[in-house]
N, C-alpha and C positions, 0 to 999 in steps of 0.2 A: 230080473230078480233084484230085490232091494239089498244093496250092500252098504248103504249109507247109515245104518243104524247099528248100535251095539256099544258095548263098553269100550273104553280106551284100551289101546295096545292089543287088539285082537286081529289086526291085519286089514282094516278098512282102507288105509293108505296103500297097502300092497295091492289090493283089488283095483283101486283107481289107477295105479301105475301099470298094472297088467292090461287093463282096458285101453290105456293110452298106447302102450306098445302094440296091442292088437290092431287098433284102428288107425294109428298114425303112421306106422312104419311097415314097409314091405319086408317080407321074410329075409331078403338079401341085404337089407340096410346095413351100412357100416357106421351109422350114427352112434355117438358115444352112449346114448341111453340104451341102445340095443347091445352094444359091446359090453356095457357094464353088467349085463345079466349073464354073460357067458363065463362059466367057471374056468379059471386058468389052471387049476390043479387037477381037474378031472376031465375025462373025455365024454362030456355030456353036453347036450344042447337044450337050452331052455324052451319050454313049450307053454303056450297060453291057450286055454279053451274056455269059452263061455256059451251058455245057453241063454238066449236073449229074446225078450218080447219088446218090440218097439212099434207102436202104431198097429197096423194090421199084420205085421210080420212076426213070425216065430222062427228062430233059426239057431243053429249051432255054428260057431265060427271058431276056427283053430289055426294056430301058426306055430311052426318050429323055426327058431333062429339058430344061426351058427351052422354046424355040420348037418347035412341032410335037410336043408331048408324045405319048408312045406307050408302051403296055405290052402285051407279047405273051408268051403261054405256050404252048409246044408240047410236050405230053407224048406220048412214044412207048411207054412201058412203065408200068404193066402193061396199060393200054389207051389207045388214042389219044384225046387231048383237045386242043382248040385254043380258047384263050380270049384275049380282049383287054380292055383297060381295067381297071376296078375288079374285074371278075370274075376276071381273070388274077391280079391282086395278091392277092386273097382266097384263091384256090385255091393259089397258091404258099405262102402263109402256112399253109394247112391241111396241105399236104404236109410242110413243115418241122416243124410241131407233131406230126405223126404219126410222123415218122421220126428226129427229132433232139431232144435235150434242149436246148430253146431257151434256158432259163435259164443253162445251162452255156456255151452258145455266146456269149451276151451277156457273161458273166463273163470268158471268155477274151479277148473283144474289148477289154474295159475293161483287163484285165491287160496287153495288148499295146499299149495306148494308141490304139486305133482309135476 
């Protein structure tokens, strides 16, 4: 889905940050970027979910950080796959590496301050 277009101050940077959390960190990560999303005054855990098309793949990828960590990957194209936990994280990384110039993606994130 295209999240790079639209007026200023509508959340495009938040989308980029959420994608970064989803693909870069495992749900159990203690990295400061992950910890920074966990509310300190509420008993809630941040969740990120995206429906993505990349190359020949169409999939839904979701994670919950903090309490009740969870990672799920549901691939519908080119063939159905359903994975959870570290296997889902690793498979999502494989799909990105196969269909995207990951180095360029990271460079664009740094350029935009994500």
